C-alpha positions in Angstrom: -4.8 8.5 15.6 -2.2 8.3 18.4 -3.1 6.0 21.2 -2.7 7.7 24.6 -1.7 5.9 27.8 1.2 4.0 29.2 -0.3 0.6 28.4 -0.8 1.2 24.7 2.2 -1.0 23.8 0.8 -3.8 26.0 -2.5 -4.0 24.0 -2.8 -6.1 20.9 -3.7 -4.3 17.7 -6.2 -6.1 15.5 -7.5 -5.3 12.0 -11.2 -6.0 11.3 -13.4 -5.7 8.2 -17.0 -6.4 7.5 -19.3 -7.0 4.5 -23.0 -6.4 5.0 -26.3 -6.6 3.2 -26.3 -2.8 3.0 -25.3 0.4 4.8 -28.2 0.8 7.2 -27.4 -0.8 10.6 -31.0 -0.5 11.7 -32.1 -2.8 8.8 -29.1 -4.5 7.3 -27.0 -7.4 8.6 -23.4 -8.7 8.6 -22.5 -11.2 5.8 -18.8 -11.6 6.4 -16.2 -10.8 9.1 -12.4 -10.9 8.9 -9.9 -10.3 11.7 -6.1 -10.2 11.5 -3.5 -9.7 14.3 -0.6 -7.3 14.3 1.6 -9.7 12.3 -1.2 -10.2 9.7 -2.2 -13.7 10.9 -5.8 -14.6 10.3 -7.7 -14.9 13.6 -11.2 -15.0 12.0 -12.4 -15.3 8.4 -16.0 -16.3 8.2 -19.1 -15.8 6.2 -22.2 -15.0 8.3 -25.8 -16.1 7.6 -28.2 -13.2 8.0 -31.3 -13.7 10.1 -33.7 -11.5 8.2 -32.4 -11.0 4.7 -32.7 -13.4 1.8 -31.5 -11.1 -0.9 -29.2 -8.0 -1.1 -28.9 -7.3 -4.8 -27.2 -3.9 -4.4 -24.6 -5.0 -2.0 -24.0 -8.3 -3.9 -23.1 -6.2 -6.9 -20.3 -4.7 -4.8 -18.9 -7.6 -2.8 -20.1 -10.6 -4.7 -21.5 -12.5 -1.7 -24.5 -14.4 -2.8 -27.4 -15.8 -0.7 -26.2 -19.3 -1.6 -22.7 -18.5 -0.2 -24.0 -17.9 3.3 -26.9 -20.3 3.6 -24.8 -22.8 5.6 -22.6 -20.1 7.4 -22.8 -19.5 11.2 -25.1 -16.7 12.5 -23.5 -13.7 14.0 -24.8 -14.9 17.4 -22.7 -18.0 16.9 -19.6 -16.0 16.2 -20.1 -13.4 19.0 -18.3 -15.3 21.8 -15.2 -15.7 19.6 -15.4 -12.0 18.5 -15.7 -10.8 22.1 -12.7 -13.0 23.1 -10.6 -11.5 20.3 -11.6 -7.9 20.7 -11.6 -7.5 24.4 -9.0 -4.9 25.5 -7.5 -4.7 22.0 -6.9 -1.7 19.8 -9.1 -2.4 16.8 -8.5 -0.8 13.4 -11.3 -0.7 10.9 -12.2 1.1 7.7 -14.9 3.4 9.2 -15.2 3.3 13.0 -18.8 4.6 13.1 -20.0 2.0 10.5 -18.4 -1.0 12.2 -19.5 0.2 15.6 -23.1 0.4 14.4 -23.0 -3.2 13.1 -20.9 -4.7 15.9 -21.9 -2.6 18.8 -21.8 -5.3 21.5 -18.5 -6.8 20.3 -16.6 -3.5 19.8 -17.7 -2.2 23.2 -15.2 -4.7 24.6 -12.3 -3.1 22.7 -9.9 -0.7 24.3 -10.2 1.6 21.3 -11.6 1.6 17.8 -9.7 3.5 15.1 -11.0 4.4 11.6 -8.1 3.9 9.2 -9.8 6.0 6.5 -10.5 8.9 8.8 -6.8 8.9 9.8 -5.7 8.6 6.2 -8.0 11.5 5.2 -6.2 13.8 7.7 -3.1 13.4 5.6 -4.5 13.0 2.0 -8.2 14.0 2.2 -9.6 17.2 0.8 -11.3 19.6 3.2 -15.0 18.9 3.5 -16.3 22.1 5.1 -14.9 25.5 6.1 -15.3 24.5 9.7 -12.9 21.5 9.3 -13.0 17.8 8.5 -11.8 15.9 5.5 -13.4 13.9 2.7 -12.3 10.3 2.9 -10.8 8.4 0.1 -12.0 4.9 -0.9 -10.1 2.0 0.6 -8.8 1.0 -2.8 -7.2 4.4 -3.4 -5.6 4.5 0.0 -4.3 1.0 -0.4 -2.8 1.8 -3.8 -1.2 4.9 -2.3 0.6 2.9 0.4 1.7 0.3 -2.1 -0.6 -2.5 -1.0 -0.9 -5.4 -3.6 -4.3 -7.1 -3.3 -3.8 -10.8 -2.8 -7.3 -11.6 -4.2 -10.5 -9.9 -5.1 -11.4 -6.7 -3.3 -14.4 -6.4 -1.1 -13.8 -9.7 0.7 -13.2 -9.0 4.3 -9.8 -10.8 4.9 -8.3 -8.9 1.9 -9.8 -5.7 3.1 -8.4 -6.3 6.6 -5.0 -6.8 5.0 -5.4 -3.5 3.2 -6.4 -1.8 6.5 -3.3 -3.2 8.1 -1.0 -1.9 5.4 -2.6 1.6 5.5 -2.4 1.7 9.3 1.3 0.7 9.3 2.0 3.4 6.7 0.2 6.0 8.9 2.3 5.0 11.8 5.4 5.5 9.8 4.2 9.0 8.8 3.7 9.8 12.5 7.2 8.6 13.2 8.6 10.7 10.4 6.8 13.8 11.5 7.9 13.3 15.1 11.5 12.8 14.0 11.3 16.0 11.8 9.8 18.0 14.7 12.7 16.9 17.0 15.3 17.7 14.4 13.8 21.2 13.9 13.7 21.9 17.7 16.6 24.2 18.6 19.0 22.9 21.2 19.3 25.5 23.9 22.5 25.9 25.7 22.4 26.1 29.5 22.6 29.6 30.9 26.1 30.8 31.7 27.0 30.8 35.3 28.5 33.9 37.0 31.9 33.3 38.2 
């Protein structure tokens, strides 16, 4: 999770969430995008009209976005220049880095780094997934509740999900700081060697 490099403090951190017609990036499409800045200000909050899909019954049951909701929304191609402008050279925090990269490959290629908040959370609170390593991720709602995030509206709308991601990421950074402080406190202070007189 730690960002390496001397310029990490110079890069903006953004929080991005998506809703889609399904989980297959080869077939499904983006329906909604939300982006927040480090202070939680809304930079982008837009529904997206899919090009191919007219119905997404399974996904609609989860996020509640109906075909009628997006029929007059911009296409992803219309939003792409704004997304690229926002994401270029930024550290972008998302729910699942692989998932968002698959749906926004062109846009997220411009980012300095893409971090999966739920992968980072799983390293602390996940259960081991295999004997070889790795952790099972918790759902966003469980992680958000753990860090004390109060949902401002319905879940599974992108701007609220982005707010939850931001809260989780800030909590993870605090955990890193606490671990670093504890490690420093546990490090013995060595006295300089005595000099012969």
